[in-house]
N, C-alpha and C positions, 0 to 999 in steps of 0.2 A: 521556383517561385513564379507566380503569374505576373504578367505585365500590368501596367497601370490601365485600369478600365474606368469608364464613366457610364453610369446607368442612363438609360434613355429618358427617364423621368427628370433627372437633374440636368441633362443636356438640353431638354426642351425649354428650360427656363433661362438658359444662357444666351443673351443677345448682345449685339454691339451696335452702338449708334455711330453711323458714318456721317460726320458733320459736313463733309464736302458736298454730298448730294442729298442729304437730309432725309434718309429713310433708314428704317430698321430692317435688318435681314437676319435670318436664321443661319448660324454657323454650322458647317458640317461637323459631324461627330469626330472625324479624323483630325480636323483643324483644332478642335477643342482639346482633344487628347494630346496633340502636339504641344499646345500652349501649356496645359497642365503639367505635362512631362518636363517641358522646358523650365517651368517655374520650380518644380521640385528638384531638378538637376542643378539649377542655379543655387538653391539653398544648400545642396551638398557641396557644390563648388566653393561657396563662401566658407563652409565648415572646414573643408580640406585646406583652403588658403590659410585660415586662422590657426588651425590645429597642427598642420603638418608642413605645408609648402613654404611657409615663411621661415622655416628653420633650415631650408636647403642651402648648402654652401654655394657661393657664387662661382668659384673657380672649377671645382671638380663635381659639384652637384651632389655631394654626400651629406649625410645627416648625422648629428650627434645622437647619443643614447637618450639624453634629456634635453628637450628644447626649452630655452629660457629667453624671455623677451629682453632685448637690449644687451644680450651677451653673445659675443662672437665665439662660437665653439672652436677650439683648437684641435680637438681629437674627434674623428669620425668613427662610427662603429658600423662594420660591414653588414651584419645581420639586420640591424635596425634600418640601415639604408635600403637594403633589399625590400623589406616589408613596406617602407614608405614609398618606394618606387612602384611596388605592386598595387598599393592603394591608389596612387596617382593614375597608373595605367588602367586599373579597374574602372575608375570614373570616366576615363577617356573611352573605354569600351561602351559604357552606358550612354555616353553622348552621341554615339554613332546612330542611335535610334531616331534622332531628330534631324530635320533637314537644315535648319538655320541654327548652328551651334555657336555662332559668333566667334568662330576660330578656336573654341576651347578644346575640341578633340585634338587638334594639332598641338596646341600649347601643352596640354597635359601629357600627350604622347612624348613630346620632345623633352619634357621635364623628367619623365621616367627613363628615356634613353640617355639623357645626360648623366643621371645617377648610375645607371648600369655601365656606361662607358667610363665614368670616374672610378668605379671599383676596378674595372679592367685595367685602367691606367696604373692604379696603385699595385695591382697584382703583377703587372709586368716586371715589377722590381722585387716582389716577394710574395710567395703563395700563402694562402690562409689556411684556417682550420678545415678539416675534412668535411664536416657537416655543412659549413657555410659555403664551401665550394659546390657541394651537391645542391644546396638551395639555389645558388646563383645560376647554375647550369639549367635547372628545371625552369626557372622563370626567364632565362635567356631564350630558351626554346619556345615557351609560351608566348612571349612577346613577338618573336620572329614569326611564329605561325599566325599571329593576329595581324601581321602586315607591317610591323615596325622594322626599321633598318637600324640595327644596333651595332653590327660588325661591319667595318668599312674596308679593311685591308687584309692582304694575305698574311702579313705578320700577325695580325690578331687571330686569324683562323689557326695559324700554327700554334699560337700560344694556347688557345682553347683546346686544341688537340692534345697538347702536353699536359694541360690540367686533367684531361681524361686519363692519360697515362698515370698521373700522380694519384688519382683517387681509385684507380682500379685495384690497388693493393690495400684498400681500406680494411678488408677482411683479416689482414694479418698485421695491421698497424695500430698498436696501442696509442691512444691520444688522450687529451685532457677533456674531451667531451664537450657538450653544448655549454656547460657552465664554466669551462676553462679551469677546472680545479682537479681534474684527474679522478682518483678514487674518492669515496665519500669522506675519507680521513683527512683530505686536504693536506697531505704531507709531501707533495711534489711527485708522487708516483702516478704513472699512467696505466690505463686499462683499455681493453677492446670494448667499445661501446656499441650497443645495438642501434642506438639512434644515429650514430655516425655512419654505420654500415648501411642502415636503411635509407638514409638520404642519398648515399652513393648508388645503391641499387636503383632507386627511382631515377636518379640523374642519368645513369648509363642507359636505362630503358628509354628515357625521353630524348636523349641526344643522338642515339645510334642512327646513322644514316641521314641525319639532319643537315640540310644545306644552310649554312650560316648567312648566306646572302639572300635567302628566301627563294621563292619559285624561279626567279630569274638568275639564280646563281650559277657559277661555273662548276665544272666537275671537281676542281681542286679545292672547293670550299665546303666539301662534305666531311663530316666527322665520323670516324670509325671506332667501334668498340670491340674489345676482345670478349667474345661471348663466354669463353671459359672463365675469365675473371668475373664477369657478371654472375655466372652460375655459382662461383665460390662465394661471392658476396651474398647472393640470395640464400644459398643453403645455410651459411653460417648465421645470417640474420634470423632466419626462421628457427634455427636451432637454439639461439640465445633467448628469443622471446618465450615467455613474457618478461624475462629479466632484462635489465639494462646492462649490467656488468657483474663481475664477481662480487663487488662490494655493495652494489645497489640492486636490491631485490626488485625494485620498480623505480620509475622516474617519470616526472611530468614531461620530459623531453620526448617520450615515446608517443605522446598525443599528436604533435605535428608530423611525426614520422609515419605512423600507421594510418592517419587520416589526412585531411587537408593540411599543408599543401603537397606533401610528398606522395601520399597514397602508396606506400611502399609494400603493402600486403593486401592481397585480395582473398585470402583464405578467411572466410567469415568467422569460423570458430576461433582461430588464432587471434584475429583482430579483436574480437569481442573479449577474449580472455585477457588480452593486454590492456584494453581500455578499462575493463571492469576492475582489474587489479589496481590500476592507477587510482580509480575513483574510490575503491574500498580502503586502500591504504593511506591515501594522501589528501583526500577531499576534506575540507573544513567548512565552516560557515561563511568564510570570506574569500574563498578561492581554493587553490590546490597547492600543496607544498611541492617544492622541486623534488626533494627526496627526503627520506627520514634522517633526522639528526643533521639537517642542513643549517649551519650557523650563520649563513650569509644575511647580513643586515639585522640580525637579532640584537637586542640591547646588551647581551652578554658577550658578543664577539669582540675580540681585541683587534681593532682596525689598524693597529700599528704593526701587526705581524702578517706576513703573507701566508704562512702555513700554521697549522694548529699543532699543539703539543699532544703527546700520547694521552689518550682517554679524555681529551677536551671535548669531543663531540657529544659525550654523555650530557654535558651541560645544556645542550640544545634540544634534548629529548622532550617533545610535547609543546615546544614553544617556537617551532619553525615558522618562518614567515609564510603567509598564504597569498598566492598570486591570482587575482581575478582574470588575468590574461588567459589562463588555461581553461577557465569556464567558457571563454569566447571560442577557444578551439573546439570544445565539446559542442557548443552551439553550432559552429560551422559544420561539424560532422553530421549533426542532425539535419541541417539545411540540405546538405548534399544527399542525405538519405531520404529527404522529404518526410521526415518523422515529425508530424505536427505536434504531437504530445511532447516529444523531446525538445522541440523548439520553444514551446511555451514554458516548459520546466526551467530551461537554462536562461531564458529571458527574464523570468521571475527571480532567478538567483542573481543575475548580473545587475539588474536595474537598481536595487538598493545600495549597491557598492559604488555606483557612479558618483562623481562629485561635480557640483554645479560650478561654472566659471563664466566669465564674460564671453569666452569663446565657445561655449556649449558644454555638453557633458564630457567630463574627462574620466578616464579609467586609471585609478591609482596603480602604481607599480606593484605594490604589495600591501598587505595589512600585517601589523606586528603587535606583540603583547608588550605594553609598557612595563618598565621596571617594577613599579609599585603593584602590578597585578600578577607578577610571575608566580608567587606562591598560590594564589587563588586558582590560576589556570592549571597548575600542576597537581594540586591536592584535591580540587573539586572536579566535577565533570568537565571534560574538555569542551571549550567554547563558552564556559560560564563567565569568564572574565571579559571585560570590555577590550576590544581590539581597535587600534588606531590605524588610519590609512597613512601610507608613506607621504612625505612632502612631495615627492616626485609623482606627478599625475593628480595632484590635488591643490597644493598651495605654492609649490615651487617648481614650475615648469611642467612640460608635457612628456609623459613616458611614450616615446614615439613608436616603439615596437607594439605595445599594447593598443595604442590609439589607432594605429594603422589597421590592425586586425579588426578592431571594433568598428571602424569606419566601413570596412569591406562587408562585415556582417550586416550592417544597417542598409547598405545598398541592396543586398540580397533580400533582407527582411521586407523592405519597402517596395520590392518589385521593380527597382530601377535597373537591376542587373540580374541575369540568370546564370546558373552554374556553368552552362556551356560557354558563355562569354568570359567567365573567370578561368575556365579550364579548356582552352581551345584544343589541346592535344588529348583531352579526355582521360586524364590520369585517374579520375575517379571511377572509370569503367574498367572491367576486366580486359585484359590484353586482346582477347578475341573480339571484343566489341568496339575497339578503337579503329578509326580509319587508318588505312595504310598510306603513309606519306609518299612513298616512291617504290615502284616495283624493281627499280635498278639496284637497290641496296637492301640488305636483309632487315627484317623488322620482327619485333617480338609478338608472340601470341601465347596462348596456353597450350600445354601438351595435348594434342588430340588423343581421344581414347582409343582410336583405331590406327595409331601411328604404325607405318611400315618402314623398316630400315632397309634401304637399298644397299646391296652388297655387290661390289665388282671384284672378281677374282683375277689377279694379275700374276701370271707365271713368269719367273725370271728367265726361263729358257724354253725353246720350242720342244726340247726333248722331255722336259718336265711336263709340259702341256700334253705331250703324247701319252706319257705314263698315266696321268690323271684321267685322260679321255678313256682309257681302257676300263676305268671304274665308273664311267658315265658322268664324270665331273668336267663340265665345259669351262674353259678359262680363256683368257686373252693374253697375248704377249705385248710388250710395249710397242712393237712395230705394228701390231694389228689395230691399235687404237689411235694411231697417227691420223690427224695432227694433234689430237689431245695429248697433253703431257702429264706424266706422273712426277710429282715433286716429293722430296723428303720434307718433313716439317722444318728442318733447318733452312731450306730454301725459302719457305714461307716466312720464317722469322727474318731472313735476310731481306726479303722484299719489303716487309713492314718497317724495317729500320729506316727507310727513306720517308716514312710518314711523319710529318711534323717537324722536319729539319728546318732550322732557321739560324744561319750563322750570325746575323745581326743581333739576335736576341740570345745567342749562345745556347740554342736548343739543338741537341744532338739526335733527335728522333726517338723512336720507340726503343726502350731498353731491350737487350737480347734475352727476352723471356721466352721460353718454349711455349708453343701452342698446344692446347689439349685436344681431346678427341672431338669436342663440339666444333672447334674451328676447322679441324681437318676433315670434317664431314660436309663441308660446303664445296660447291663448284666455283672456281674463280675464273674471271676474265681478266687477263693480264696483257695489255698491249696487243690485242688482237688474237692472243692465244687462249685456249681453254685448258684449265689446269685442275687436276684433282690431287690432293695430298694424301699420303698414307699416314696413319697415326704413329706416334712415338714408339708404340709397341713393336712395330716392324722395323724400326731403325736398328742398324747394326750397332749394338751398344758396347760401350767400354766396360760395362759391368757384366758379371757372369750370369745373371738371372736369365738372360735371353737364351742361354745354352740349355736350359731345362724346358723341354717342349711342353711338359705338363703345366708348368707355370704360365707359359705363353698362351696356351689354349684356355686356361682358366681366366687369365687376364682378358683374353679376347671376348669371352662370354660376359665378363664383367663390363667391358666397354659397350657391348651391345645392350646390356641391361641398363647401363647408365644413359645411353642415347635414348632408349625407349621411355625413360622416366624424366629426363632433363631437357629434351629437345623442345625449345620454345620459340622456334622461328617458323615463318611461313615456308612451305615446301618440305620435302622429305630429306632426312639425312642420308648421305651417300658414303658408305664405309668401304674404303679401299683396302683389300687384304693382299699383301704381297706374299706369294708362295715361293719359297726357295728350295733348292735341291736338298739342302740339309734337313728339311722337314720330313722327307720320305726315308731318311736313313735312321736306323736305330729302332728301339723297341716301342716308340710312341707312334709309329706310323698308323697303326690301327685306330688309336684314339683320334689322330688327326683326320683320318678318312671318315670316321663317324661324324665328326663335326661338319665336314663338307657335305656329307649325305643329308644332314639336318638342314643345311642351307638349301639344298636342292628341293627338300620337302616343303620349305617355306616357313619353318618354325624352329627356333632354337631356344629351348628352355622357356616356352610360352611367349617368346618374343617373335612377332611377325617380321619376316624378312622376305625380300624379293631379290632373287639372283637373276642377273641379266647382263647383256653386253653394255658396256659403259655408254656407248652412243645412245642407246635406247633409254638409259636412266636419266639423262640430262633434263628432259622435258618436265619431269616431276620433281627435280632436285631444287634445293635452295642455291641460288646463284648470287655471288657477290662480285661487283665490278671494282677492281683496284685502280680507279681512274687517276689516283695521285701519281702513279708510276708513269703515266703518259706525259706528265708535265716536266719530267726531268730532261736536262739538256743532252745527256749521253745515253744511248740505249744500254739497257742492263743485260748482263749475261747470267742466266740461271741454268743450273745443271739439272737436267731432267733424268729420271731413273731410266736406264737403258737396258738393264738386264744383261744376260750372258749371251755372247755369240759363240756357239759351239757347233762344230761340224758333225761330230759323231752323235748318235742317239742311243737311248736305251730301248732294246727290243722288249724287255720285261723287267720286273723288279729284280730278277736274279742277275741282271747285268750291272746293277748298281754296286759300285765297289764297297766291299765290307771293310771294317776296321781290322787291320792285322792284329794277330795275337801279340800281347805285350807281356813280357816277364817283368813284373813290378817288384823286383827284389829290393829289400831295404839294406841299410848299412848295419854291420855288426859292431856298432859302437854307440855310446851314449852321446847326448848333446854336449855334455861336459868335455868328453874326449875330443869331440869335433872342435870345440872352441879353443882347444890348446894346439891344434894343428896350424902349421904355417899356411899363409895364403896360397903360396905356390902348390903345396901339397893338396890343398882343397880344390884348386883348379884342375890338377891332374886327376883327382878322384871324380870330379864333375864330368870330365871328358871320358872317363872309364865306365862309370855306372849309367845304364840306360833306364833303370827303374825311376818312375816319376816321384815316388816317395823319397828315394835317396837323393835325387836331384833337388827336390824341394828343401830338404834339410841342409844340403850343402850350400845352396844359393841363399838360404836364410842367413847362415853364418857369414858368408861373403858380403851380402848386401848390408847387413848390420855393421860389419867391420869396415868395409871399404866405401860404401855409399853407392848411389845410383849411377854415377859416372864411371865406375870401375869397368874396365874393358877385359873381355875374355875372347881371344881369337879375333881381335879387331871389331868386337861387338859389345855394346854397352850391356851390362848385366841386366838392366831393367828391360831391355828388348828380349833377352833370353827368358826372363820371367814371364813376359807377355806371351811368348810362344808356349811356354809350359802351361799357362792358364788355358790357352786354346786347346792344347792337346789333352790336358787332364779333363776338360769339359766334355770332349768327345768320348773319353773313356769313363766318364762319371766318377772321377776321383775327386770328390767334392772337398775333402779335407785339404788336398793339395791346392785346389783352386782358391779356397778361402785363405789359406796361409799366404799365397803369393799376392792375392788381391789386397789383403790387409797390409802387407809390407809395402806395396806400391801406393797405398793411401787412396784406394778406389772409393768413389762415392756414387751411390745409385741415383738415377734421375727421380724427380718427384718426391724426394724425401722430405723437403721442407713443407710442401703442401700436406703431406701425411701428418706431420707434427701439428700443423694448424687444425686439421680435421679433428684430431684427438683433443686438442685444447678447447675448441669451441663446444665440445660435448660436456664441458665442465670438468674435465680430467686434467691431471698434471702428469708429466712424464719425467722419469729420471733415467739417465744412462750411466753406465759404469759397471764394473765387474762385481759380482756378488761378494760381500765380505770386505770390499774396499770402498774408497771414496766414490760418491755419486754426485752427478751434476743435475740439478733440477732445471727442467725446461718448462717455464710457466708462461712464456710469451712466444709468439711466432718469431722465427729466427731465420736468417739467410743461410743458403747452402754452405757457404764458406765458413761461417761461424759454427754451424752444426758439425762440419767436418773437423774443425779444430778441436771442438769439445769432445767428440767421440773418440778421436785418436789419442788425445791427451789423457783421458781417463781409462782407456782400455789397453793401449799398447804396453804400459809398464807391467801389467799383470796377466793379460791373456790376449795375445795378438789377434787371434781369429774372432774374438768377440767384437772387434771393431767393425767387422762386416756382417756377422750373423745378427748383431743387434739392429743393423740397417734392414735386414730381411724382416725381422719381427716388427719393426716400426711400420714398414710398408703393409704387412699383413694386418696389423692391428688397425691401421688407418682405413683399410678397405672394409674390415669386419665391423668396425664401430659405425661406419656410415650405412651399412646395410642391415646389420643385426645388433643394434645398440643394447638390446635386452640382455645379451650374454655378458655384458660388462656391468650389470647392476651390482651394487655393493663394492665396486672397485673404483675408488676415487683417484688414487695415485698409481699410475702404471709404471712400475719399476722394472725396466727392461732386463737388467742384470738378474733380478729375482725371478723374472719369467724364464730366463735361461736356466736358472737353478731348478725351477719347478719341472722343466722338461728333462733335465738331467736326472732328477729324482725318479721320474717316470721310466727312464731308460735303464735305471740301475738293474732292474730284474732281468732285462734283456741283454745286458752286457754289451750295449751298443754305444759307440762314440757319437755324440750329437753332431760333431763337425763333419762326419762322414755321410750324413743323410743329405739327400737332394733337397734343394729349396722347396720343391712341391711337397716333399715329405715333412719338412719343417712346418709348412703352412697347415698341413693336415693335423700334425701333432698339436700345434697351437690351438686349432679349433676344437680338437678332442679334449684338450686340457681345460678349455673354458666351458665346455658343455657337458662332458662326461662326469665332471665333479658334481654336476647337478643331477644327472640321470642315473649314474652308477655309484652313488655314494655308498650304498650298502655293500659294494664289493671291496671297499678299501678298509684298512684298519684305522682306528682313531688317530694313530700317529701319522699315517699317510694323508688322511684328510686334513689334519692340522698343518702338516708340512705344505700341502698344496694350497690350502686357503691362505695360509700365512705368506707363502711365496707370491701368491696372486694379490695379496693385500686386500682380501675380501672381508667385509664387515656386514653384520645383519642390518635389516631395515631399521631406521630410526636410531642407529648407533650414535651418530653425532649429536642428536637431540638429547640422548641419555647422558653423554659426556657433559653437555651444557648444564643439565639439571644437577649433575654431581658437583660441577664447578660452582653453581649457585649456593650449594650447601657446604662449601669448603672455602672459608676465608683465606686459608693458607695456600690454596692452589693444589695442583696435582703434580706428583713426581713420577716419572717413568724413565728408567735407564739413565739416570743422572740429569734428565731434562726436566725443568720446572716450568709448568704452565700456570702462571699466576691468575688469581681471580680478577684482579684489576691490573692493567687496563683492558684485559680481554673482554670482560662483560661490558665495560664502559664504551669501548670502541665498536664492538660488534653486536649483532643480533643472532638469535638462535638459528634462524633459517638461512643465514648468510653463508654463501659458498666459501668465503674466506675463512670462516671459523672451522669448517670441516677440513680445509687444507691445513690449518694450524694444528688440528688434532693429528692429522697424518704426519706432519712434520715431527711431532712428539713421538709418534709410534715408529718413525723411521730410524730412531736411535737404537732400536732393538735389532740385533744382528742374526738371530736365529728364527726362521719362519714359524716353527712349531711354538716357540716361546711367545712370539708375537700373537699367535692365535689364542693361546692361553690368556694372554693379556686382554685381548678383546672380550673373551668370555668373562674375565674378572670384572671388567667395566660393566658388563650387563648385570652381573650379580649385585654389585654395589648399587647400581641404579635401581634395580628392582627393590632392594631392601630400603633404600631411601624413599622410594615412592610409597611403600607400604607403611613407612614410619616418618611422615613429613616433619615431625617435631625434632628429628635428629639432625644435627649439623656437626661436621668435623671441625674441631678447634684448630688443629695444626694441618699442615700439608698432608694429603693422603699419599702415602708411599705405596704405590701399587706393587712394586717389586717385593716389598716386605710381606704384603698379603699373600702373594704367590709363594714366597719362600716358606711362610708359616704353614700354608696349605700343604706344601710338599713335605715339610717336617711331620705333619700329622699323618700324611699318607704313609711315610716310612715307618712311623711308630706302629701303625695298624698292620703293615706288612710284616714287620718284625714280630709282632705279637701273635698274628694268626698263621703266618707261613714260615716264621723263623728266618726270614731274610735279613742279611746284614744291611746296615745303612750305607748309602753310597751317594756321591755327589752328582752322579749322572741322573738327569731327570727324564731320560728316555721312556722308562716304564710308566712314569706319571703321565707323560704326554700321550701314551698309548692306552690310557684308561678312558672309557666312554664318559661323557659328561653327565648325562641324566639317568643314572642308575644308582642303586644303593651302593654306597662306597665309591661313587663316581667323583670326577674332579669338581663338579658343581657343589657337592656336599662338603668337600674339604675346603673349597674357597669360601663358602658360606660360613663355616666354622671359624675360619681365619678372620673374616670380617667381624664376626661377633667377638672374637678374642680381642681384636683391636678396640672394639667398643668398650669391652669390660676393663681394658687396661687404661682407660681414661683418655683415649685419643679422640673421643667425640664428646660433645656436650648436647644438652637437650634445650630446645627452644622454650620449653615449659616444664613445670614440675610433675607433669603427668607421667605415669609409668610408660616406658617404651616397650612395646611388644613386637618382637621379631616374628613374623609369620611366614 
């Protein structure tokens, strides 16, 4: 918005009489502008005093939600207080334009600081809601950048740093959302909310590298952000949009998230889709609804209860309160975009909603439908009834949140404040256009289109370096890069544990969370040392996946692709690749060498890379200074990667020791016979048999019988099992590896993030062995909880599935992030059923699934998900149904079809003994709600046979099609889908008996192997069964007209 200007014509008429010397003089244009500006600012100052500042608390400087004259508020609200502080600070920013501000800039600034410090004082005792913390951090940085001193002590700096640790996990933390009610059902359940994650993403971007003491601050007052955590929040936020959560298809809370004040998204198309959806679904004549079926403050809401009863939210359909507040947010969005047409549009919508008062125009909290007009509003056109403003913001106090935002909008509209003054850190601009605060600490930008990933090859020994040099691959050893150090990611985690420690406040520093590949691709300065970390991929892992070189190489390429897509820092990423002698042993050396050759050529799978000596890569790298470590009283000892010191060398590859031949003979007795053997006999057999399969079977019995502390030849059995895992990995005996790993309760790294990645794509996961109890994972979960669930549901039925299901979860997490289209039609990912699908595929090959390498498992999984699309014609109908059923695939619009069936079925739907009632299902949910689709999947999960499940899906489609063609038909009783399929099978058997002379049988395999859409196909039999149910009187007609089945 333009500043206040005065035309030359009006200026020439303005004169002042100076009585002291008795003459009239022409005032300068600048002086006149200053006086006019001062006068207009004074008017806004009076408004702020009357409408907002007079309600500020005397002790902590906080504000209530509703400001009432003569009433001392006992409860302050943090979000409302932040917005009041922002309004006060905004006016202080405007006052900086004039020379003689009568001390008001300082007064208003200190008022804002008092409020922000009051919030901090309260939070020192208890943290707040995620989105509120995000909002606070954004405006903490905004105010500090404008020159205010908000943070005074190191204790406060440490506390802010721990707030950052707290919100970094927002992407996997279900919360109650901005409205503090959780899911839209208001039944006490929590959800992952896009608005909460969006505010966190914005806050992390704002505060990263910020010195809380301002430009004069010390090195220990800088805030650090885990950029991998930021990336997870960003990815998941963008994945959920334009939804708000599983139960809320959209929500007004997304407006302040994607636009002012958070500006959490700068992808124009996604931002437009989100705002457009809010406006289309929620906008009314008097404001915007918070979300559909929101009962808050409606006349029908029972205010004596905290939570709603089942199906109660149906009562609020069409009469949700409308909030003018969100029209102001839309106005602010148009102001920041300088959209004059939009500014005029929303100004015209807001002005009629304002209420006059002695203190000026007030913004009502909401508008509602009075009880006497409910029927009119519901039965006639929406908006036809008269809506009344809430007492708050009209006749009974000031709604401070809304009033603060409206006040800020008027400062901008009247040219008293511009957007740069309201947004000093330029959140409204794309990251690439924001000023860099400090070159000493990393800062965010957009991913450059020509990003180059720098790669440093570090050989663990000089003899490995010599062998690679014969192939033209130049590497460095740890000694050759001295004084630069190579750290493991565990050492970096150890260093960051000292960040934010404060014994007075009971703050223990950064939790021991592993760093991802983004964090390990920065160069670090640590107490005068230069450090580069290698990623977790090259850590010597406790889990066996690292022993499969093909998996490692594939993961390496994925890491490089991830860096090229997700690197959003100034400077280039530097990828440290640790080369070990084990890499050149075995059959994968050729594949390994090909990758190194691609590095040398400068491109890996269309990703630009630059290979070079580490010393030459530093100048273009992203450098992070860990200054907080220099403030510690005792010098820290970190263990750098030193490699191997070996005197001998390999003259060629033929000198590399080969694995000796091993006779892997098995035992000539069953597991039952082994279980009857005495422990001593089993120990003797263990010492006698060299075969790994035999040792595996023996140790399994001993471990299960005697426990992990049982000693064999002065060695714990668990140690011997670890040795067997390492040996079996070298010999590629994967069945042995998996058995030992499962018995020892191994858990792979990064499993919990993979679960979260799957969940935010709108999927659910179940773990458990096919045909047995499954555990549903519908919320992010900690690694320890995940381990307990996996082993509790798998060990009693199939020990090896406890680890192979971990492999599949990792693979699915990576695939769904890069190729989400191959999971279309799959809402519930049942890992045990995926295992069953792979076993079905292997039946013709007579191959044991557990004997396949992890890389082979990954290839089989990908083939399973894609070949069923590309090679469906090669499979029999039974095979296709088995696989589709095991993968839980459904056709497009399937859940909408089930909704339509339910609408025509007062008695509900029955499947495998599970009853899905019409109400409260239709009352609580909406057709396009993700939670309804998940409820349908819960019903289908009661089916135990994959092919039968797929026939059930086909039956739903047939019933839906018939109801669509005959809308006058409704089912009077519950639709028994199993009966329809049974009747169809009976008809199929009668035809087979009649035409082919086959006897009736209970086995439905031949029926499942019949194509659907042919003459005498399954669809025709299912259709006949539905008609028979119709003629038997289990349906009724909505009218007397004749029902025609077409």
